C-alpha positions in Angstrom: 44.6 98.4 165.0 41.2 100.6 164.1 41.2 103.8 166.1 38.4 102.7 168.7 39.8 99.4 169.2 43.3 100.7 169.8 42.0 103.2 172.6 38.7 101.3 173.8 40.3 100.5 177.2 41.3 104.2 177.7 38.4 105.7 176.0 35.3 103.5 176.7 32.5 104.9 174.5 30.2 103.4 177.3 30.9 106.5 179.4 27.5 107.2 180.6 25.5 104.2 180.7 25.2 103.8 184.6 24.1 107.4 184.9 21.2 106.8 182.1 19.9 103.7 183.4 15.9 104.2 184.2 15.2 106.3 181.2 11.8 105.5 179.7 11.5 104.5 175.9 10.1 107.9 175.1 13.5 109.5 176.3 15.8 106.6 175.0 14.4 104.2 172.2 14.0 100.6 173.6 17.6 99.7 173.8 19.1 96.2 174.3 22.8 95.7 175.3 24.9 92.6 174.3 27.2 90.6 176.5 29.8 93.3 176.5 27.7 96.1 177.9 26.5 96.6 181.4 22.7 95.3 182.1 20.6 98.2 182.6 19.2 98.5 186.2 16.9 100.9 187.7 18.5 104.6 188.2 18.6 105.8 192.1 17.5 109.0 191.1 15.5 109.7 188.3 14.8 113.4 188.7 15.4 116.2 186.2 15.4 119.9 186.0 13.8 121.4 183.0 15.8 123.9 180.9 13.0 126.2 179.5 12.5 127.2 176.0 12.2 130.6 175.1 9.2 132.4 173.5 10.4 132.6 170.0 11.6 129.4 168.2 14.5 129.8 165.6 13.3 128.5 162.5 15.0 126.0 160.7 14.0 126.4 156.9 13.8 123.7 154.0 16.6 123.7 151.9 17.2 122.1 148.9 17.2 118.2 149.3 20.0 115.8 148.0 18.7 114.2 145.0 21.0 111.3 145.4 19.2 110.5 148.7 15.6 111.0 147.5 13.6 108.1 146.1 15.1 107.0 142.8 17.8 108.7 143.7 21.4 106.8 143.6 22.0 106.7 147.3 18.5 106.0 148.3 19.1 102.2 149.0 22.4 103.1 150.9 20.2 105.9 153.2 17.7 103.1 153.8 20.2 100.6 154.8 22.1 102.9 157.0 19.2 104.0 159.0 18.0 100.3 159.2 21.1 98.7 159.9 22.7 101.2 162.4 19.3 101.7 164.1 19.1 105.6 163.5 15.9 106.9 164.9 16.7 110.4 163.6 18.7 111.6 161.3 19.2 115.8 160.8 21.3 117.5 158.0 21.7 121.2 158.0 23.5 123.2 155.4 23.8 126.9 155.7 21.1 126.9 158.4 18.8 125.0 156.2 17.3 121.7 156.5 18.4 119.5 153.6 17.4 115.8 155.0 15.5 114.8 158.1 14.5 111.4 158.8 13.0 109.3 161.8 12.4 105.6 162.5 12.1 103.3 165.4 9.0 105.2 166.6 11.0 108.3 167.3 9.6 111.6 166.0 10.1 115.4 165.7 8.3 116.1 168.9 9.9 113.3 171.0 13.1 114.1 173.4 16.2 111.8 172.9 18.7 111.6 175.7 22.2 113.1 174.3 24.5 110.8 176.6 27.7 112.1 176.4 27.2 114.8 173.6 26.2 116.6 177.1 30.3 117.0 177.6 30.2 119.3 175.0 27.4 121.5 176.1 29.2 121.6 179.7 32.3 122.7 177.8 30.5 125.6 175.9 28.9 126.7 179.4 32.5 127.0 180.8 32.9 129.4 177.6 30.0 131.5 178.4 31.0 131.5 182.2 34.3 132.8 181.2 32.7 135.6 178.8 30.4 136.5 181.8 33.3 137.0 184.2 32.2 134.6 186.6 35.6 132.3 185.8 38.4 134.3 185.3 40.2 131.8 183.5 40.7 128.2 182.2 44.0 128.0 184.0 42.4 128.8 187.3 42.6 126.1 190.1 39.5 124.1 190.5 40.0 125.0 194.2 39.4 128.5 193.7 35.7 127.8 192.8 35.2 124.3 194.4 37.3 124.9 198.0 35.7 121.6 199.3 38.9 120.0 197.1 41.6 121.8 199.1 43.9 119.8 201.0 42.9 116.7 198.6 44.8 115.6 195.3 43.1 118.1 193.2 45.4 120.7 194.5 47.3 122.1 191.5 44.6 121.0 189.0 43.4 123.7 186.6 40.1 123.9 184.9 41.9 123.1 181.8 42.8 119.8 182.8 39.0 119.1 183.9 37.8 120.0 180.5 40.4 118.2 178.6 40.5 115.0 180.9 43.9 115.1 182.2 43.9 116.0 186.0 45.9 112.7 186.7 43.4 111.7 189.2 42.6 108.2 189.1 39.4 107.1 187.7 38.1 103.8 186.4 35.2 103.9 184.0 34.8 100.1 183.2 31.1 99.4 183.0 31.7 95.8 183.5 33.4 96.5 186.8 31.0 96.6 189.6 33.8 98.4 191.7 34.6 100.8 188.7 34.2 104.6 190.0 31.4 105.3 187.5 29.5 102.2 189.3 30.5 103.2 192.5 29.4 107.0 192.1 26.0 105.8 191.2 25.6 104.6 194.5 27.6 107.1 196.5 26.0 108.4 199.8 26.8 112.2 199.8 28.2 113.9 202.9 25.8 116.6 204.5 26.4 119.9 202.7 28.6 118.7 200.0 27.3 117.9 196.5 27.8 114.3 195.7 30.3 114.6 192.7 32.8 116.6 195.0 32.7 114.2 198.0 33.5 111.6 195.9 36.1 113.2 193.5 37.9 114.5 196.6 38.6 111.2 198.1 40.4 109.9 194.9 43.9 109.5 194.7 46.5 111.2 192.1 48.2 108.8 189.7 49.6 111.2 187.2 50.9 114.7 187.2 48.0 117.2 185.8 48.4 117.6 181.9 50.4 114.7 181.1 48.2 111.8 180.6 44.7 111.6 179.0 42.2 109.5 180.8 38.7 109.3 179.9 36.5 110.6 182.8 32.6 111.5 182.9 33.5 112.3 186.9 35.6 115.2 185.5 32.9 116.8 183.5 30.4 116.1 186.3 32.8 117.9 188.3 33.3 120.9 185.7 29.2 121.0 185.8 29.4 121.6 189.7 32.2 123.9 189.5 30.2 126.1 186.8 27.4 126.0 189.1 29.4 127.2 192.2 31.0 130.2 190.1 27.6 131.3 188.5 25.3 130.7 191.5 23.0 129.1 189.1 21.9 125.6 188.2 23.4 124.3 184.9 19.8 124.0 183.8 19.0 127.6 184.4 22.2 129.0 183.0 22.1 127.0 179.9 18.2 128.0 179.4 18.9 132.0 180.0 21.9 131.9 178.0 21.7 129.6 175.0 18.3 127.6 175.1 15.8 130.6 175.3 17.6 133.3 173.3 18.8 131.1 170.8 15.0 130.0 170.0 15.2 126.0 170.9 12.1 124.6 170.1 11.2 122.7 173.0 12.1 122.7 176.8 14.9 119.9 177.7 15.6 118.3 180.6 18.8 117.2 182.5 19.2 114.3 184.9 20.0 115.2 188.2 22.4 113.1 190.7 21.5 112.4 194.7 22.6 116.0 195.6 20.3 117.7 193.0 23.4 118.5 190.7 23.0 118.0 186.9 25.1 115.1 185.4 27.2 117.5 183.4 28.9 114.5 181.5 25.6 113.1 180.2 21.8 112.8 180.0 20.3 116.3 178.6 17.4 115.1 176.9 16.3 117.4 173.8 14.5 117.1 170.4 16.8 115.8 167.2 16.3 119.5 165.7 17.5 121.2 169.0 20.4 118.8 168.6 20.8 120.4 165.5 20.3 124.0 166.4 23.0 123.4 169.1 25.1 122.5 166.5 24.2 125.3 164.4 25.0 127.9 167.3 28.6 126.4 167.7 29.0 126.6 163.8 28.0 130.7 164.3 30.5 130.8 166.9 28.3 131.3 169.9 26.7 134.4 168.1 22.8 135.1 169.5 21.3 138.1 168.1 24.5 139.8 167.0 26.4 138.9 170.3 29.0 136.7 170.9 28.3 135.1 174.3 31.7 133.0 174.3 34.9 134.4 174.2 36.4 135.5 170.9 37.8 132.4 169.1 36.5 130.2 171.7 35.3 127.4 169.4 38.5 127.5 167.6 40.4 127.1 170.5 38.2 124.3 172.2 38.0 122.3 168.9 42.0 122.2 168.4 43.6 119.0 169.4 44.9 119.1 172.9 45.5 115.7 173.7 46.8 113.7 170.5 45.7 110.1 171.0 46.2 109.0 167.4 47.9 110.5 164.1 45.6 113.4 163.3 43.1 113.2 166.0 42.3 113.3 169.7 40.6 115.3 172.1 39.9 119.2 172.3 37.8 121.0 175.6 35.0 118.3 175.3 34.9 117.5 171.8 36.5 114.9 169.8 38.6 115.7 166.3 38.8 113.2 163.6 40.3 115.4 160.9 41.2 118.9 160.2 37.8 120.0 158.6 35.5 118.8 161.5 34.7 118.2 164.8 32.2 116.3 166.9 29.9 115.9 170.3 29.6 111.9 170.8 27.7 109.9 173.0 27.3 106.2 173.4 24.5 104.1 171.6 25.3 106.4 168.3 24.5 110.0 169.3 26.2 112.5 167.4 26.5 116.4 166.5 28.9 116.5 163.9 30.0 119.8 162.7 31.9 121.0 159.3 32.4 124.6 159.2 34.3 124.2 155.7 31.1 123.3 154.2 28.6 125.0 157.0 27.4 121.9 157.7 25.6 120.1 160.9 24.6 116.4 160.9 22.7 115.3 164.4 22.2 111.7 164.6 20.1 109.9 167.5 20.6 106.5 167.4 19.7 103.4 169.3 22.8 101.0 169.0 22.2 97.5 170.5 25.7 97.8 172.0 26.9 101.0 173.6 29.9 100.9 171.6 30.8 99.4 168.1 33.9 99.8 165.8 32.0 98.7 162.8 29.2 101.3 163.8 31.5 104.2 164.0 32.9 103.2 160.7 29.7 103.2 159.2 28.6 106.5 160.5 31.9 108.0 159.1 31.2 106.6 155.6 27.8 108.0 155.8 29.0 111.4 156.9 31.7 111.1 154.0 29.0 110.2 151.5 27.1 113.3 152.4 30.1 115.7 152.2 30.7 114.1 148.8 27.4 115.0 147.5 27.9 118.6 148.6 31.4 118.8 147.1 29.3 117.7 143.8 27.4 120.7 143.9 
């Protein structure tokens, strides 16, 4: 059975849909959904926090184009078919930090922001590493209740930060977007208690169904909660922390924005909007092991650790700390409707893709993306 079909009930790639509803077409291209996806409804909270850029932009110099993908090249039609058939709005290939391929379609362009969807989970995971490096968080093995004491005397007693970032808390969570009674749907309409962040209030009422660390259960709620934990530990909003530690000093090209829940907390599991080139810059920052101006802002070997398979979900692949691992040479940040940051350290390669798939998830489309990624790496290996 295909990987995505086999795990579809456990790992639904429609993981952030209810939380992106209401985004305009300038942020997420004119989307349609099929009968297997939830019908968009207006978001209850369209507010965002800005993630300010800095005073200096990190340039992405032009590299040698791929002759095969150029006009008249052997793979020109393959590229055009991929963009058209997979509803690609933006495609950026960086190798050695240089732009080797950049294309836009569907009225998208180099200056428009695009929703990261669950690619944001990998950004939140990275902010966890930054907070550990800064000393705000002692260890990923700290109990979550050390930073979110409102969770004491609930099923969250005994759950560690490690369990949040690997989605193995054992706390029951239903992320079925066709079910109006799923947790992801109910959280969108949850009325928060006075003085308690919405995600904390919602998550602390949930029961445990497994021992922490024993079973993977895809839960956007856990990444949202991780974001609230990072904010509590640092005393800063995620947007401010991301801006001050990465966005501004690394030299992102444009300010991003991050959608908020009903109590003003960033939805850490989704909904971070940015330019395509800044998707690529974030991937390049990860590829460079989190160094900015010669200083590493995450712990030593952080990205080596977080992109290891911590939960084996199929032979040779699985989930790390907010990252998907499909082979020994690469790892990916992924979001519904075809959002992707693919990082291949062995080839010094970053590929960022913005898409507007007609459906939230599709085995056929995942395989089409995988074939295109291999086509790019094949061209590199020929050089």
